[in-house]
N, C-alpha and C positions, 0 to 999 in steps of 0.2 A: 416714467413707465418702463418697467424692466421686461426684457425679452427672455423667455425661458431658454436655458441652455441645454440642449439635448445630450451633450457630452458629459454633463455632471454625474448622472446616475451610472454611466458606464465607468467613469473614473472611480467612483465609490465601490462599484462591484469589482473592479480590477484590484483595488486596494484590499478589499475583503478577501478575495481569492488568494492574493499574495500573502496576506497575513495568515490565512489558514494553511497554506502550503509551508510557510516557514514554521508554524507551530507543529505540523506533522513531521517535518524534518528534525526538529529538536527532540520530539518524543522518540522518533526512530533512532536517533543517536544515543539515547539513553538505554533503550531496550534491546539494541542489537550491537554486537561487537563489529569490528571493522570488516572482517571477512563476510559476515552475514549481511551487512549493509551493501557490500559490493555484489553479492549474489542477488540481492533484491533489486539492485539497479540493473543488473544484467537481465533479470526476468522482466523488468519493466520494458526493456527494449523489444522483447519478443512477445510477451503476453501482458499488456498493460492492465487488462481486467483482472488477471490473477494477482498481479502485484498490488493493485488497489484493494482487493479482497484481503490479502495478507496484511497490508498496512492497517486496514480498518479493524481487523481482528486484533492485531498487536496493540493498537491504540486503545481499544476498548478493554483489553485484558490488563494493560498497564494502568488505566484509569480506575479499574475496579480492584487493583491490588493483587491480581493473579500472577503478575510478572514483577519480581523484586530484584532482578539482576539481569545483566545483558545476556541475551541468548547467543549461543555459539552457532557457527555455520551448520554443524550437525543437527542441532535442535531446530534450526530453520528448515533444513531439509525434511525432517520428520513432520513439521507443521505443513509444509508444502504438499507432502504426500496426503495428509489428512484433508486439506482444503481442496486440492485439485480434484476435478471431476474424474471418476474412474473411466478409463478408456474402455470402449466396447471391444470385446474380443470376438472376432469372426472366425468361424471354423467352416471350411469348405470340404465337403466330402465328395469324392468322385466315385462313381459307380461303374 
């Protein structure tokens, strides 16, 4: 009589997440130059949701063939400006 092991699905889930993270890192190494990768890592520290959105965009663009060379830091900056939500500008008028 075997006893079900509750840790087995967690182990499989952890392995799957690790494999997915490794695959994401390999793709990002191909589509970003070293300075752009460093910028994305810095952004991840401050705004992890923005970094994830940029990574998802880059991975989908690379898999569909829209990116065929490593992006530079300047190109990543332009991409960040497009993806980032526009900041609301408040204007206060005094009378």
